[in-house]
C-alpha positions in Angstrom: -98.0 -3.9 -136.7 -95.2 -2.2 -138.7 -92.1 -4.5 -139.3 -88.7 -3.3 -138.8 -86.7 -1.8 -141.9 -84.8 -4.9 -143.4 -81.1 -4.9 -144.5 -82.1 -4.1 -148.1 -84.2 -1.3 -147.2 -81.3 0.1 -145.1 -78.8 -0.5 -148.0 -81.0 1.5 -150.5 -81.4 4.5 -148.1 -77.9 4.7 -147.4 -77.2 5.5 -151.2 -76.6 9.0 -152.0 -78.2 10.4 -155.3 -75.2 10.0 -157.4 -74.9 6.1 -156.3 -78.4 5.7 -157.2 -78.2 7.3 -160.7 -75.2 5.1 -161.4 -76.9 2.0 -160.1 -79.9 2.6 -162.6 -77.5 3.1 -165.4 -75.5 0.1 -164.3 -78.5 -2.0 -164.2 -79.9 -0.9 -167.6 -76.5 -1.8 -169.2 -76.9 -5.3 -167.7 -80.6 -5.9 -168.1 -80.6 -9.1 -170.1 -83.5 -11.0 -168.5 -86.9 -10.8 -166.8 -85.2 -11.1 -163.4 -83.2 -8.0 -163.8 -86.4 -6.0 -164.7 -88.0 -7.2 -161.5 -85.1 -6.1 -159.3 -85.2 -2.7 -160.7 -88.8 -2.3 -160.0 -88.2 -3.6 -156.4 -85.4 -0.8 -156.1 -87.8 1.8 -157.5 -90.7 1.0 -155.0 -88.2 0.7 -151.9 -87.0 4.0 -153.0 -90.3 5.7 -152.6 -90.5 5.1 -148.8 -89.8 8.0 -146.6 -88.8 8.1 -143.0 -90.5 5.5 -140.7 -93.4 4.4 -143.1 -91.6 1.3 -144.4 -93.2 -2.0 -143.5 -93.3 -5.5 -145.5 -96.9 -5.4 -146.0 -97.0 -1.8 -147.7 -94.0 -2.9 -149.7 -96.0 -5.8 -151.2 -99.1 -3.6 -151.8 -97.0 -1.1 -153.7 -95.2 -3.7 -155.7 -98.5 -5.3 -156.6 -99.6 -1.9 -157.9 -96.5 -1.6 -159.8 -97.2 -4.9 -161.7 -94.5 -6.8 -159.9 -95.3 -10.6 -159.9 -92.0 -12.4 -159.2 -90.7 -14.0 -155.9 -90.0 -11.2 -153.5 -87.2 -13.2 -151.7 -85.4 -13.8 -155.0 -85.7 -10.3 -156.2 -84.4 -9.0 -152.8 -81.3 -11.3 -153.2 -80.7 -10.3 -156.8 -81.1 -6.6 -156.0 -78.7 -6.7 -153.0 -76.1 -8.3 -155.2 -76.7 -6.0 -158.0 -76.4 -2.8 -155.6 -73.1 -4.2 -154.1 -71.5 -4.7 -157.7 -72.6 -1.3 -158.7 -71.3 0.4 -155.7 -68.0 -1.5 -156.0 -67.7 -0.3 -159.8 -68.8 3.3 -158.8 -66.2 3.6 -156.1 -63.5 1.7 -158.0 -61.7 4.9 -159.0 -61.8 6.4 -155.5 -61.1 3.3 -153.4 -57.4 2.0 -153.7 -58.6 -1.2 -151.9 -61.2 -1.9 -154.5 -58.7 -1.1 -157.3 -56.1 -3.5 -155.8 -58.7 -6.2 -155.3 -59.8 -6.2 -158.9 -56.2 -6.1 -160.2 -55.3 -8.9 -158.0 -58.3 -11.0 -159.2 -57.4 -10.2 -162.8 -53.7 -11.5 -162.2 -55.0 -14.6 -160.7 -57.3 -15.2 -163.5 -54.5 -14.7 -166.1 -52.1 -17.0 -164.1 -54.7 -19.7 -164.1 -54.8 -19.3 -168.0 -50.9 -19.4 -168.1 -50.7 -15.8 -169.5 -47.9 -15.0 -167.2 -46.4 -11.9 -169.0 -49.5 -9.9 -168.8 -50.2 -11.2 -165.2 -46.7 -10.0 -164.2 -47.5 -6.5 -165.6 -50.6 -6.3 -163.6 -48.9 -7.4 -160.4 -46.1 -4.7 -161.0 -48.8 -2.1 -161.3 -50.7 -3.4 -158.4 -47.4 -3.4 -156.3 -46.7 0.3 -157.0 -50.4 1.2 -155.8 -49.9 -1.1 -152.7 -46.8 0.4 -151.7 -48.2 4.1 -152.1 -51.2 3.2 -150.0 -49.2 0.9 -147.5 -51.4 -2.1 -148.3 -48.8 -4.7 -146.7 -51.2 -7.5 -146.8 -51.8 -7.0 -150.7 -48.0 -6.7 -151.0 -47.5 -10.2 -149.5 -50.2 -11.7 -151.7 -48.5 -10.1 -154.7 -45.2 -11.8 -153.7 -47.0 -14.9 -153.5 -48.4 -14.7 -157.1 -45.0 -13.6 -158.3 -43.5 -16.8 -156.7 -46.2 -18.9 -158.6 -45.1 -17.3 -161.8 -41.6 -18.1 -161.1 -42.1 -21.7 -160.3 -44.6 -22.4 -163.2 -42.4 -20.6 -165.9 -39.2 -22.1 -164.5 -37.5 -18.8 -165.3 -34.1 -18.5 -163.7 -34.3 -14.7 -163.5 -37.7 -14.8 -161.7 -36.6 -17.6 -159.4 -33.4 -15.7 -158.4 -35.5 -12.6 -157.7 -38.1 -14.3 -155.5 -35.3 -16.3 -153.6 -32.8 -13.4 -153.1 -34.6 -10.1 -153.3 -38.4 -10.7 -152.7 -37.7 -12.4 -149.5 -36.3 -9.2 -148.1 -39.5 -7.3 -149.0 -41.7 -10.1 -147.6 -39.9 -10.0 -144.2 -40.3 -6.3 -144.1 -43.9 -6.3 -145.0 -44.4 -8.9 -142.3 -42.6 -6.6 -139.7 -45.1 -3.7 -140.8 -48.1 -6.0 -140.4 -46.8 -7.2 -136.9 -46.3 -3.5 -135.8 -49.9 -2.6 -137.1 -51.3 -5.5 -135.3 -49.6 -4.4 -132.0 -50.8 -0.8 -132.2 -54.3 -2.2 -133.1 -54.4 -4.4 -130.1 -53.6 -1.5 -127.8 -56.3 0.6 -129.5 -58.9 -2.2 -129.1 -58.0 -2.5 -125.4 -58.6 1.2 -124.9 -62.1 1.0 -126.6 -62.9 -1.9 -124.5 -62.1 -0.1 -121.2 -64.0 2.9 -122.3 -67.1 0.8 -123.0 -66.8 -1.7 -120.3 -67.9 0.5 -117.5 -68.9 4.2 -116.2 -66.4 3.4 -113.2 -63.4 5.5 -114.4 -61.6 4.8 -111.2 -61.7 1.0 -111.8 -60.6 1.2 -115.4 -58.0 3.9 -114.9 -55.2 1.4 -113.8 -55.9 -0.6 -117.0 -55.4 2.6 -119.1 -52.1 3.5 -117.4 -50.9 0.0 -118.1 -51.6 0.5 -121.7 -49.8 3.9 -121.7 -46.7 2.3 -120.1 -46.3 0.3 -123.3 -42.9 1.2 -125.1 -45.0 1.6 -128.3 -46.5 4.7 -126.8 -43.5 6.6 -125.7 -42.7 8.0 -129.0 -44.5 8.0 -132.6 -41.2 6.8 -133.9 -42.0 3.2 -132.8 -44.9 3.3 -135.3 -43.6 2.1 -138.6 -46.6 2.7 -140.7 -49.4 5.2 -141.2 -51.9 2.9 -139.7 -49.7 2.4 -136.5 -49.0 6.2 -136.2 -52.8 6.8 -136.4 -53.5 4.4 -133.7 -50.6 6.0 -131.6 -52.2 9.6 -131.6 -55.8 8.2 -131.3 -54.8 6.0 -128.3 -53.2 9.2 -126.7 -56.4 11.2 -127.5 -58.8 8.7 -126.0 -56.7 8.0 -122.8 -56.5 11.8 -122.2 -60.2 12.2 -121.6 -60.5 8.8 -119.8 -58.2 9.9 -117.2 -59.9 13.3 -116.6 -58.2 14.1 -113.2 -54.8 14.0 -114.9 -56.0 15.6 -118.2 -53.4 18.0 -119.5 -55.1 20.0 -122.3 -51.8 21.5 -123.6 -50.2 18.0 -123.9 -53.3 16.7 -125.6 -53.5 19.8 -127.9 -49.8 19.3 -128.8 -50.1 15.6 -129.6 -53.2 16.3 -131.8 -51.7 19.2 -133.5 -48.6 16.9 -134.5 -51.1 14.4 -135.8 -52.8 17.1 -137.9 -49.4 18.4 -139.1 -48.6 14.7 -140.2 -51.8 14.5 -142.1 -51.2 17.8 -143.8 -47.5 17.0 -144.7 -48.6 15.1 -147.9 -51.3 17.0 -149.8 -51.7 14.4 -152.3 -52.4 11.7 -149.8 -54.5 13.9 -147.7 -56.9 14.7 -150.6 -56.9 11.2 -152.1 -57.2 8.9 -149.1 -56.8 10.6 -145.6 -60.0 13.0 -145.7 -61.9 10.9 -143.2 -58.9 10.7 -140.8 -58.2 14.5 -141.2 -61.7 15.6 -140.5 -61.8 13.3 -137.4 -58.5 14.8 -136.2 -59.9 18.4 -136.6 -63.0 17.4 -134.7 -60.8 15.9 -131.7 -58.8 19.0 -131.7 -62.0 21.1 -131.5 -63.1 19.0 -128.4 -59.7 19.8 -126.9 -59.9 23.4 -127.6 -63.4 23.5 -126.2 -62.4 21.9 -122.8 -59.5 24.6 -122.9 -62.0 27.3 -123.4 -60.3 28.3 -126.6 -63.6 29.0 -128.3 -62.1 31.3 -131.0 -59.9 28.5 -132.1 -62.9 26.2 -132.5 -64.4 28.6 -135.0 -61.0 28.5 -136.9 -61.0 24.6 -137.0 -64.6 24.6 -138.3 -63.9 27.1 -141.0 -60.7 24.9 -141.9 -62.9 21.6 -142.1 -65.6 23.4 -144.2 -62.8 24.8 -146.6 -61.2 21.4 -147.0 -64.5 19.5 -147.5 -65.7 22.0 -150.2 -62.3 21.7 -151.9 -62.9 18.1 -152.5 -64.1 16.7 -155.9 -68.0 16.1 -155.5 -67.4 12.2 -155.9 -65.3 12.3 -152.8 -67.8 14.3 -150.7 -69.3 11.0 -149.4 -71.8 10.5 -146.7 -69.2 9.5 -144.4 -67.4 12.8 -144.9 -70.7 14.7 -144.6 -71.1 13.0 -141.1 -67.7 14.1 -140.2 -68.6 17.8 -140.8 -71.9 17.1 -139.0 -70.0 16.1 -135.9 -67.6 19.0 -136.2 -70.3 21.4 -136.4 -72.1 19.8 -133.4 -68.9 20.2 -131.5 -68.6 23.7 -132.5 -72.2 24.4 -131.4 -71.4 23.1 -128.0 -68.3 25.2 -127.7 -70.3 28.3 -128.5 -73.3 27.5 -126.1 -70.6 26.9 -123.4 -69.1 30.3 -124.1 -72.5 32.1 -124.1 -72.8 32.7 -127.9 -76.0 30.9 -128.9 -76.6 32.9 -131.9 -73.4 31.5 -133.5 -74.5 28.1 -132.4 -77.8 28.4 -134.3 -76.2 29.8 -137.3 -74.0 26.7 -137.5 -76.9 24.5 -136.9 -78.9 25.8 -139.8 -76.0 25.0 -142.1 -76.2 21.1 -141.2 -79.9 20.8 -141.1 -79.9 19.1 -144.7 -77.3 16.5 -143.4 -79.6 15.6 -140.4 -82.7 14.8 -142.3 -83.9 11.3 -143.6 -82.5 8.3 -141.8 -79.6 10.1 -139.8 -80.3 9.4 -136.2 -77.6 12.1 -135.3 -80.4 14.7 -135.8 -81.3 14.2 -132.2 -77.9 15.7 -131.1 -78.6 18.6 -133.4 -82.1 19.2 -131.7 -80.5 19.0 -128.3 -78.0 21.9 -129.2 -80.6 23.9 -130.8 -82.7 23.6 -127.8 -80.0 24.7 -125.6 -79.2 27.8 -127.8 -82.8 29.0 -128.1 -83.3 28.5 -124.3 -80.2 30.7 -123.8 -81.8 33.3 -126.1 -85.0 33.1 -124.1 -86.8 32.0 -127.1 -88.6 29.3 -125.1 -91.3 28.6 -127.8 -88.5 27.7 -130.3 -86.6 25.7 -127.8 -89.8 23.8 -127.0 -90.2 22.8 -130.6 -86.8 21.2 -130.6 -87.4 19.5 -127.4 -90.8 17.9 -128.8 -88.6 16.5 -131.7 -86.4 14.6 -129.3 -89.4 13.4 -127.1 -91.3 12.1 -130.2 -88.0 10.6 -131.7 -88.7 6.8 -131.8 -85.3 5.2 -132.6 -83.2 3.9 -129.8 -80.4 6.1 -130.1 -78.7 8.4 -127.5 -80.8 7.4 -124.5 -78.9 9.9 -122.4 -80.2 12.9 -124.7 -83.8 11.5 -124.7 -83.6 11.2 -120.9 -82.2 14.7 -120.4 -85.0 16.1 -122.7 -87.6 15.2 -119.9 -85.6 17.5 -117.5 -85.3 20.3 -120.1 -89.1 20.0 -120.6 -89.7 21.1 -117.1 -87.3 24.0 -117.3 -88.8 25.2 -120.5 -92.4 25.2 -119.2 -91.4 26.8 -116.0 -90.1 29.7 -118.1 -93.1 29.8 -120.2 -95.1 30.3 -117.0 -97.0 26.9 -117.3 -96.7 26.1 -113.5 -99.8 24.2 -113.4 -98.3 21.7 -115.8 -95.2 21.1 -113.8 -96.5 18.4 -111.4 -98.1 16.4 -114.4 -94.8 16.6 -116.5 -92.7 15.8 -113.5 -94.7 12.8 -112.9 -94.4 11.8 -116.6 -90.7 12.1 -116.4 -90.5 10.0 -113.3 -92.3 7.2 -115.1 -90.0 7.5 -118.0 -86.7 7.3 -115.8 -88.1 4.3 -113.9 -89.2 2.6 -117.0 -85.6 3.1 -118.6 -83.8 2.4 -115.4 -82.0 5.7 -115.4 -83.5 7.3 -112.3 -80.3 9.0 -110.7 -80.1 11.1 -107.7 -79.7 14.1 -109.8 -83.1 13.2 -111.7 -84.7 12.5 -108.5 -83.7 16.1 -107.1 -85.0 17.7 -110.2 -88.4 15.8 -110.3 -89.0 16.4 -106.6 -88.3 20.2 -107.1 -90.9 20.6 -110.0 -93.3 18.1 -108.7 -93.5 19.4 -105.1 -91.5 22.5 -104.3 -92.7 25.0 -106.9 -96.2 25.8 -105.4 -99.0 27.5 -107.2 -99.7 30.4 -106.2 -96.2 31.2 -105.0 -94.5 34.4 -103.7 -91.3 35.4 -105.5 -89.2 35.4 -102.2 -90.6 31.7 -101.4 -89.4 30.7 -105.0 -86.0 32.2 -104.6 -85.7 30.1 -101.4 -86.7 27.0 -103.3 -84.2 27.7 -105.9 -81.3 28.2 -103.4 -82.3 24.8 -101.8 -82.1 23.1 -105.1 -78.8 24.8 -105.9 -77.2 23.7 -102.6 -78.4 20.1 -103.2 -77.1 19.9 -106.8 -73.7 21.5 -105.8 -73.3 18.7 -103.2 -74.2 16.0 -105.8 -71.9 17.5 -108.4 -69.0 17.2 -106.1 -69.2 13.5 -107.0 -67.7 12.9 -110.5 -70.6 10.5 -111.2 -72.9 13.3 -111.2 -70.8 16.2 -112.4 -71.2 15.0 -115.9 -74.7 16.4 -116.0 -73.0 19.9 -116.3 -71.7 18.8 -119.7 -75.4 18.6 -120.9 -76.5 21.8 -119.3 -75.2 24.4 -116.8 -78.0 23.9 -114.3 -76.1 25.8 -111.5 -75.9 28.8 -113.7 -79.5 28.6 -114.6 -80.6 28.5 -111.0 -78.3 31.5 -110.3 -80.1 33.3 -113.0 -83.4 32.7 -111.3 -82.0 33.6 -107.7 -80.3 36.8 -109.0 -83.0 37.7 -111.5 -80.4 38.0 -114.4 -80.2 36.5 -117.8 -79.0 33.0 -118.1 -76.7 33.8 -120.9 -75.1 36.7 -118.9 -74.1 34.5 -116.1 -72.7 32.0 -118.5 -70.5 34.7 -120.2 -69.2 35.9 -116.9 -68.2 32.3 -115.8 -66.6 31.7 -119.2 -64.5 34.9 -118.9 -63.5 34.1 -115.3 -62.3 30.6 -116.0 -60.3 31.9 -119.0 -58.4 34.4 -117.0 -57.5 32.0 -114.3 
């Protein structure tokens, strides 16, 4: 039986090519004993594994062939520490937190050796960096170390500074930290309510209580960048939570203000706000998609791509790549909803490289590619992406994995494989029961494909069956609990295409135009 990938394997596979090259060079510089040679050999062997093939026994077998004879447990511990040290050094010039931590450590060492003059110089340099990046915890730590220097040197000048001037700064930093914590607490509450239950009615009163906080009436109450970020994110999250009261124009204005704030300082934007900026563009795209401003979605995607490509290669991290991936997925969804499947496919092809390897998000890409090819009536290509989802073994996005069983029935129907439908419906039923997700909507779809599409069947009888299913689903979709299924796939429009004998994509485009003109 295969063992699950351990933390070390996950760590190695999370490294990009540049990080791996740096680690090898870093290790060679520090290779001064036999143990270091063994952990490099372990790194090389782990790096040979691909996809789902990793297991402990195979690892031991490959290590033996590579001439590895040390303790595997100790080598793993040594390798983990070495990787973390090399990653810290590699990112030291792009992460202000790592830089400040290193400088503070240096200052503490110098103070312990009573080399106060050099320590103070380092603290002043660190203070400048901490203020620029609003690291108030580090600023309080700097104040504490300066107090230590003042007491130990018995310098009247230093003692006067820490008692009369520094105390003002410390109180201000404490106020900033308190403000950050208050906003963080509100943001944590929102995420708790979002994840607590699917019952939006039950949780909406809790959300309204949060929104009544004086901290959320204006961004002026937020004293730091971190607090301002939470202010806008809380409003974004709660806008979608309270869907009945969703005001897309208000949500768009707030998100637009947040984007303008991020863009107001280009230096900060490129140096440390890249992640937040791409997230903000992604959130704005969701708002524009709901508002049916599909052309604006394309503008946002182009803006995000241009920003990402303008970054130095070292800053184009896997985290930012994933942000571009999510942005592109949101764009694909918008184009599918508007009836432009070709644009969706073109965008999807650009991010296939990001979705390879250990990235579980590729299941979302396959889902959107299925929908796009289905709209184009290329059912064989749609089926190919469905099979990728169905054969996906990781426990990720169970909602997508469940819906793929419904899509499979639709696709085989379109391919004319009517004799397969009862068998596939039975398989889907077992899957839903096993995973405890057999909703009324899924029961309706299973019953339809299992019993109501007969072989052979007259065209008129089939239209009657489609009409019956349409009426049943329309009744179900009146309940918000089930209307969410339309976010996955427009089942009503598909049924109308069968009843009216018209292309599915044509009906989607008509409905999009009608809604936009309201």
